[in-house]
PyMOL CGO cylinders between C-alpha atoms (Angstrom):
from pymol import cmd
from pymol.cgo import CYLINDER

trace = [
    CYLINDER, 0.03, 0.02, -0.02, 1.46, 3.38, -1.02, 0.3, 1, 1, 1, 1, 1, 1,
    CYLINDER, 1.46, 3.38, -1.02, 0.45, 7.01, -0.91, 0.3, 1, 1, 1, 1, 1, 1,
    CYLINDER, 0.45, 7.01, -0.91, 1.91, 10.09, -2.52, 0.3, 1, 1, 1, 1, 1, 1,
    CYLINDER, 1.91, 10.09, -2.52, 5.40, 10.98, -1.25, 0.3, 1, 1, 1, 1, 1, 1,
    CYLINDER, 5.40, 10.98, -1.25, 6.12, 7.55, 0.29, 0.3, 1, 1, 1, 1, 1, 1,
    CYLINDER, 6.12, 7.55, 0.29, 9.62, 6.04, 0.02, 0.3, 1, 1, 1, 1, 1, 1,
    CYLINDER, 9.62, 6.04, 0.02, 9.90, 2.28, -0.04, 0.3, 1, 1, 1, 1, 1, 1,
    CYLINDER, 9.90, 2.28, -0.04, 12.25, -0.55, -0.92, 0.3, 1, 1, 1, 1, 1, 1,
    CYLINDER, 12.25, -0.55, -0.92, 11.30, -2.90, -3.72, 0.3, 1, 1, 1, 1, 1, 1,
    CYLINDER, 11.30, -2.90, -3.72, 12.96, -5.81, -5.50, 0.3, 1, 1, 1, 1, 1, 1,
    CYLINDER, 12.96, -5.81, -5.50, 15.44, -4.98, -8.20, 0.3, 1, 1, 1, 1, 1, 1,
    CYLINDER, 15.44, -4.98, -8.20, 13.64, -4.37, -11.54, 0.3, 1, 1, 1, 1, 1, 1,
    CYLINDER, 13.64, -4.37, -11.54, 14.96, -6.00, -14.66, 0.3, 1, 1, 1, 1, 1, 1,
    CYLINDER, 14.96, -6.00, -14.66, 14.78, -4.04, -17.94, 0.3, 1, 1, 1, 1, 1, 1,
    CYLINDER, 14.78, -4.04, -17.94, 11.50, -4.40, -19.81, 0.3, 1, 1, 1, 1, 1, 1,
    CYLINDER, 11.50, -4.40, -19.81, 13.15, -5.44, -23.06, 0.3, 1, 1, 1, 1, 1, 1,
    CYLINDER, 13.15, -5.44, -23.06, 16.39, -7.43, -23.38, 0.3, 1, 1, 1, 1, 1, 1,
    CYLINDER, 16.39, -7.43, -23.38, 18.22, -4.65, -25.24, 0.3, 1, 1, 1, 1, 1, 1,
    CYLINDER, 18.22, -4.65, -25.24, 17.19, -1.91, -22.88, 0.3, 1, 1, 1, 1, 1, 1,
    CYLINDER, 17.19, -1.91, -22.88, 19.81, -0.32, -20.56, 0.3, 1, 1, 1, 1, 1, 1,
    CYLINDER, 19.81, -0.32, -20.56, 19.58, -1.10, -16.85, 0.3, 1, 1, 1, 1, 1, 1,
    CYLINDER, 19.58, -1.10, -16.85, 17.82, 1.37, -14.56, 0.3, 1, 1, 1, 1, 1, 1,
    CYLINDER, 17.82, 1.37, -14.56, 19.81, 4.19, -12.92, 0.3, 1, 1, 1, 1, 1, 1,
    CYLINDER, 19.81, 4.19, -12.92, 19.27, 6.56, -10.03, 0.3, 1, 1, 1, 1, 1, 1,
    CYLINDER, 19.27, 6.56, -10.03, 16.79, 9.29, -11.04, 0.3, 1, 1, 1, 1, 1, 1,
    CYLINDER, 16.79, 9.29, -11.04, 14.92, 7.19, -13.61, 0.3, 1, 1, 1, 1, 1, 1,
    CYLINDER, 14.92, 7.19, -13.61, 11.13, 7.26, -13.60, 0.3, 1, 1, 1, 1, 1, 1,
    CYLINDER, 11.13, 7.26, -13.60, 9.29, 3.96, -13.17, 0.3, 1, 1, 1, 1, 1, 1,
    CYLINDER, 9.29, 3.96, -13.17, 5.65, 3.28, -13.79, 0.3, 1, 1, 1, 1, 1, 1,
    CYLINDER, 5.65, 3.28, -13.79, 3.67, 0.39, -12.18, 0.3, 1, 1, 1, 1, 1, 1,
    CYLINDER, 3.67, 0.39, -12.18, 0.51, -0.33, -14.15, 0.3, 1, 1, 1, 1, 1, 1,
    CYLINDER, 0.51, -0.33, -14.15, -0.59, -3.53, -12.40, 0.3, 1, 1, 1, 1, 1, 1,
    CYLINDER, -0.59, -3.53, -12.40, -2.62, -2.00, -9.59, 0.3, 1, 1, 1, 1, 1, 1,
    CYLINDER, -2.62, -2.00, -9.59, -4.76, -4.34, -7.46, 0.3, 1, 1, 1, 1, 1, 1,
    CYLINDER, -4.76, -4.34, -7.46, -6.73, -1.91, -5.21, 0.3, 1, 1, 1, 1, 1, 1,
    CYLINDER, -6.73, -1.91, -5.21, -7.47, 1.79, -5.27, 0.3, 1, 1, 1, 1, 1, 1,
    CYLINDER, -7.47, 1.79, -5.27, -8.91, 3.54, -2.18, 0.3, 1, 1, 1, 1, 1, 1,
    CYLINDER, -8.91, 3.54, -2.18, -9.38, 7.36, -2.21, 0.3, 1, 1, 1, 1, 1, 1,
    CYLINDER, -9.38, 7.36, -2.21, -10.96, 7.56, 1.21, 0.3, 1, 1, 1, 1, 1, 1,
    CYLINDER, -10.96, 7.56, 1.21, -14.55, 7.32, -0.08, 0.3, 1, 1, 1, 1, 1, 1,
    CYLINDER, -14.55, 7.32, -0.08, -14.63, 4.64, -2.68, 0.3, 1, 1, 1, 1, 1, 1,
    CYLINDER, -14.63, 4.64, -2.68, -12.66, 1.39, -2.91, 0.3, 1, 1, 1, 1, 1, 1,
    CYLINDER, -12.66, 1.39, -2.91, -12.07, -0.22, -6.26, 0.3, 1, 1, 1, 1, 1, 1,
    CYLINDER, -12.07, -0.22, -6.26, -10.86, -3.84, -6.47, 0.3, 1, 1, 1, 1, 1, 1,
    CYLINDER, -10.86, -3.84, -6.47, -9.37, -5.15, -9.72, 0.3, 1, 1, 1, 1, 1, 1,
    CYLINDER, -9.37, -5.15, -9.72, -10.20, -8.44, -11.39, 0.3, 1, 1, 1, 1, 1, 1,
    CYLINDER, -10.20, -8.44, -11.39, -7.18, -9.07, -11.40, 0.3, 1, 1, 1, 1, 1, 1,
    CYLINDER, -7.18, -9.07, -11.40, -5.93, -5.54, -12.15, 0.3, 1, 1, 1, 1, 1, 1,
    CYLINDER, -5.93, -5.54, -12.15, -7.60, -2.16, -12.40, 0.3, 1, 1, 1, 1, 1, 1,
    CYLINDER, -7.60, -2.16, -12.40, -7.60, -0.81, -15.98, 0.3, 1, 1, 1, 1, 1, 1,
    CYLINDER, -7.60, -0.81, -15.98, -6.10, 2.65, -16.31, 0.3, 1, 1, 1, 1, 1, 1,
    CYLINDER, -6.10, 2.65, -16.31, -4.65, 2.81, -12.79, 0.3, 1, 1, 1, 1, 1, 1,
    CYLINDER, -4.65, 2.81, -12.79, -0.98, 3.68, -12.61, 0.3, 1, 1, 1, 1, 1, 1,
    CYLINDER, -0.98, 3.68, -12.61, 1.62, 4.52, -9.93, 0.3, 1, 1, 1, 1, 1, 1,
    CYLINDER, 1.62, 4.52, -9.93, 4.63, 6.60, -10.93, 0.3, 1, 1, 1, 1, 1, 1,
    CYLINDER, 4.63, 6.60, -10.93, 7.84, 6.67, -8.92, 0.3, 1, 1, 1, 1, 1, 1,
    CYLINDER, 7.84, 6.67, -8.92, 11.47, 7.82, -9.13, 0.3, 1, 1, 1, 1, 1, 1,
    CYLINDER, 11.47, 7.82, -9.13, 14.39, 5.67, -8.25, 0.3, 1, 1, 1, 1, 1, 1,
    CYLINDER, 14.39, 5.67, -8.25, 16.19, 7.28, -5.30, 0.3, 1, 1, 1, 1, 1, 1,
    CYLINDER, 16.19, 7.28, -5.30, 18.80, 4.60, -4.56, 0.3, 1, 1, 1, 1, 1, 1,
    CYLINDER, 18.80, 4.60, -4.56, 20.05, 1.33, -5.94, 0.3, 1, 1, 1, 1, 1, 1,
    CYLINDER, 20.05, 1.33, -5.94, 21.78, -0.80, -3.35, 0.3, 1, 1, 1, 1, 1, 1,
    CYLINDER, 21.78, -0.80, -3.35, 22.05, -4.21, -1.78, 0.3, 1, 1, 1, 1, 1, 1,
    CYLINDER, 22.05, -4.21, -1.78, 20.63, -5.28, 1.63, 0.3, 1, 1, 1, 1, 1, 1,
    CYLINDER, 20.63, -5.28, 1.63, 22.65, -6.33, 4.62, 0.3, 1, 1, 1, 1, 1, 1,
    CYLINDER, 22.65, -6.33, 4.62, 24.44, -9.68, 4.25, 0.3, 1, 1, 1, 1, 1, 1,
    CYLINDER, 24.44, -9.68, 4.25, 22.58, -12.86, 5.21, 0.3, 1, 1, 1, 1, 1, 1,
    CYLINDER, 22.58, -12.86, 5.21, 24.98, -15.58, 6.24, 0.3, 1, 1, 1, 1, 1, 1,
    CYLINDER, 24.98, -15.58, 6.24, 24.03, -19.19, 5.49, 0.3, 1, 1, 1, 1, 1, 1,
    CYLINDER, 24.03, -19.19, 5.49, 25.92, -21.94, 7.31, 0.3, 1, 1, 1, 1, 1, 1,
    CYLINDER, 25.92, -21.94, 7.31, 25.66, -25.66, 6.57, 0.3, 1, 1, 1, 1, 1, 1,
    CYLINDER, 25.66, -25.66, 6.57, 27.23, -27.94, 9.10, 0.3, 1, 1, 1, 1, 1, 1,
    CYLINDER, 27.23, -27.94, 9.10, 27.15, -31.61, 9.90, 0.3, 1, 1, 1, 1, 1, 1,
    CYLINDER, 27.15, -31.61, 9.90, 28.82, -32.81, 13.06, 0.3, 1, 1, 1, 1, 1, 1,
    CYLINDER, 28.82, -32.81, 13.06, 31.61, -35.38, 12.99, 0.3, 1, 1, 1, 1, 1, 1,
    CYLINDER, 31.61, -35.38, 12.99, 31.78, -35.54, 9.17, 0.3, 1, 1, 1, 1, 1, 1,
    CYLINDER, 31.78, -35.54, 9.17, 34.12, -32.62, 8.35, 0.3, 1, 1, 1, 1, 1, 1,
    CYLINDER, 34.12, -32.62, 8.35, 31.28, -30.83, 6.51, 0.3, 1, 1, 1, 1, 1, 1,
    CYLINDER, 31.28, -30.83, 6.51, 31.13, -27.01, 6.89, 0.3, 1, 1, 1, 1, 1, 1,
    CYLINDER, 31.13, -27.01, 6.89, 29.99, -24.47, 4.24, 0.3, 1, 1, 1, 1, 1, 1,
    CYLINDER, 29.99, -24.47, 4.24, 29.56, -20.79, 4.85, 0.3, 1, 1, 1, 1, 1, 1,
    CYLINDER, 29.56, -20.79, 4.85, 27.96, -18.59, 2.21, 0.3, 1, 1, 1, 1, 1, 1,
    CYLINDER, 27.96, -18.59, 2.21, 26.81, -14.98, 2.19, 0.3, 1, 1, 1, 1, 1, 1,
    CYLINDER, 26.81, -14.98, 2.19, 24.10, -13.24, 0.13, 0.3, 1, 1, 1, 1, 1, 1,
    CYLINDER, 24.10, -13.24, 0.13, 23.17, -9.60, -0.32, 0.3, 1, 1, 1, 1, 1, 1,
    CYLINDER, 23.17, -9.60, -0.32, 19.78, -9.08, -2.00, 0.3, 1, 1, 1, 1, 1, 1,
    CYLINDER, 19.78, -9.08, -2.00, 19.67, -6.15, -4.43, 0.3, 1, 1, 1, 1, 1, 1,
    CYLINDER, 19.67, -6.15, -4.43, 16.90, -3.56, -4.10, 0.3, 1, 1, 1, 1, 1, 1,
    CYLINDER, 16.90, -3.56, -4.10, 15.64, -0.26, -5.43, 0.3, 1, 1, 1, 1, 1, 1,
    CYLINDER, 15.64, -0.26, -5.43, 14.51, 2.49, -3.13, 0.3, 1, 1, 1, 1, 1, 1,
    CYLINDER, 14.51, 2.49, -3.13, 11.73, 4.45, -4.86, 0.3, 1, 1, 1, 1, 1, 1,
    CYLINDER, 11.73, 4.45, -4.86, 9.73, 7.53, -4.01, 0.3, 1, 1, 1, 1, 1, 1,
    CYLINDER, 9.73, 7.53, -4.01, 6.08, 7.70, -5.15, 0.3, 1, 1, 1, 1, 1, 1,
    CYLINDER, 6.08, 7.70, -5.15, 5.51, 10.76, -7.29, 0.3, 1, 1, 1, 1, 1, 1,
    CYLINDER, 5.51, 10.76, -7.29, 2.06, 10.25, -8.83, 0.3, 1, 1, 1, 1, 1, 1,
    CYLINDER, 2.06, 10.25, -8.83, -1.02, 8.16, -8.39, 0.3, 1, 1, 1, 1, 1, 1,
    CYLINDER, -1.02, 8.16, -8.39, -3.37, 8.05, -11.36, 0.3, 1, 1, 1, 1, 1, 1,
]
cmd.load_cgo(trace, "trace")
């Protein structure tokens, strides 16, 4: 759920077409698959999406989350594996609800 001016972290977006350049900070992003719209008086629920509803946002930051460490260990069998993972994300600011 978002409202105008919100800043939130979302999964990294892949380019729409294979030849398109990757997203950069300051790029505008439009989300057109909107499930629910609530303006305070009326609530519209999509089946599955609402036609014509769009949310526009600007990319504020592209980064990776804190490291998650995964350890696999079996006692008495000399088995120990330690791996780390940092999930990429985009921080976006909502600029327009239509």
